[in-house]
N, C-alpha and C positions, 0 to 999 in steps of 0.2 A: 118221235124218233123211231118210231117203229118202221118206218119204211125206208129209213136211210140205209143205203148200202155203203158199206165202207170198202173202199178199194183195198186190195191186198197191199201190204206195206213191203216195199222192197228193202232187204237188209242194206244197211249202210256199207260202203266199201271197206270200212275199218273192221267190220265183222269178218270179212274174208281175209284181211291182212293180219289180223290178230294171231291166229295160229302160226302163220308163217313167221311173224315177228318173234313169237315165243320160241319157235324152233331155232331161229337164227341166234337169239340171245343165249339159249342153252348151248348151242354149238360154239358160240364165241367164248362162253365161260369155260367150256371143256378145253378149247384151244389155249386160252390164257393159263388155265391150271396146268396143262401139259407143258407149256413153255416155261413157266415158273418152276415146275418140277425138274425139267431137264437142266435148267440153269442151276438149281439147288444141287442136283446130282453132280454137275461139273465142279461146283465150288467144293463139295464134299470130297471129290476125287483129288482136287488140288490140295486141300487141307491134309488129306491122308498122305499124299506124296511128300508134302512139306514135313509132316510129322515123321515119316519114314527117313527122310534125308537128315532131319535133326537127330534122330536116334542113331543113325549111322555115323554122323559127325561126332556125337557124344561118345559113342563106342570107340571111335578112332582116337579121340582126345584122351579117353581113359587109358587106352593101350599105350599111347605116347607118354602119358604121365607115369605109367608103370615102368616103361622102358627107361625113362629119364631117372626114376628112382633107382633102378638097378645100376645104371651107369654111374650115378652119383655115389652110391654105396661102393661100387667097384673102385672108383677113383680114390675115395677116402681110405679104403682098406689097402690099396696099393701104396698110398703115401705112408701108412703105418708100417707096412712091410719094408719099404725102402728105408725108413728111419731106423728100424731095428737092425736091418742088414748093415747099414752104414755105421751104426753105433758099435756093432760087433767088430767090424774092421778097425774102427778108431781105437777101441780099447785094446784090441789085440796088437795093433801097431805100436801103441804107446806103452803097452805092458801094464797099464793101470787105468782106472777110471779118473778122468780129469774133471774136477768139480764143476767148472763152468759149462763144458759141453754136456756133462751128465745132467745138470739142472735143466738145460735147454731140451735135452732129450726127454726127460721125465715130463716136462710141461707139454711137449709136442705129442706125446703118446697118451695123454689123458683120455681121449675118446676111444681108446682101444677096447675098453670094456663094453662099450655100446655097439661097436662095429664087429666084434667077434664074440666068441663064447668065453666062459671062465677058464677053460683049459689053456687057451692061447694067452690070455692075460696072466695066468699063473706062471706059465712057462717063461714069459718075458720078464715079469716083475719079480719072480722068485727064483726059478731054476737058473735062467740065464744070468740074472743079476748076481746070484751066489757065486757062479763061476767067475764073473768079472771081479767080484770082491776078492776071491781067492787069488786070482792072478795079480791083483793090485797089491795084496799083502806080500806075496812072494817077491814082487818087484821092489817094494819098499824095503823088505828085509835085505835084499841084495844091495840096494843103494845105500843103506845105513851101515853096511859093513865097513870097518876101517881098512883101507888098502884094497887095491883092485885085484891083486893076485891071491887074496886070501878067501875068496868065495868058494864054499864047498861045491863040489861037482853035483852032489845030489840036489842041492838047492837050484842050481842052474838047470838040471834035468827036469825038476819038478815044474819050474817055470816054463820050460819048453813044452812039456806035456800039457800044462794048463792052457797055453796059447793054442796048441793044436786042437785041444778039445773045444775051445771057444770057436775056432774056425769051423769045426765040424758041425756046429750048431746052425750053419747056413742051410744044410740039408734038412735038419729037423724043422727049422723055421719055415722052409718052403713047403714041407708036408703039412704043417699045422695051418698055414694060410691057404693051402690049395682049395679047400671048399669055399673060401670067401673071395677068391680071385677068379671067379667065373661070372660072366654076365648073366647066365641063366639062373644063378642062385637066388 
């Protein structure tokens, strides 16, 4: 074999195509990675927008709930105010506390202590009630007198003063309820 001459070997066509194929495969991988990246970025933007919208909706719902609570408290406090106001008028007109309407009144204003502060509750259940009881006593004393013409003038005047004082409590009641009858409270 010494004398054999080996002809030069031509490289196979795959040898020429291999670097091109590797380049194209790398370029394809870059393109696929870029496309998946942009898709992922789009999804992330949509999720961020959805989360922002959900946060705004939650904030609006929270504000609505706060406003509803304010309105509900306002309504309940207004009912209490109206009940006390009407009871003052009822007792002043009758000149005394009538047991049936008084029981209904006391039952109806039970929540007053939770809807206002202690000063309002004390005013209604102590101060105002004491005036109503005093008026009732004067009226009873006048009614229990034998004979219509024998009622002393000072007793009639005391009853008139007690009735006037009871009516004047409308202003005091309005001042005491004023902080609680505002929607921004």
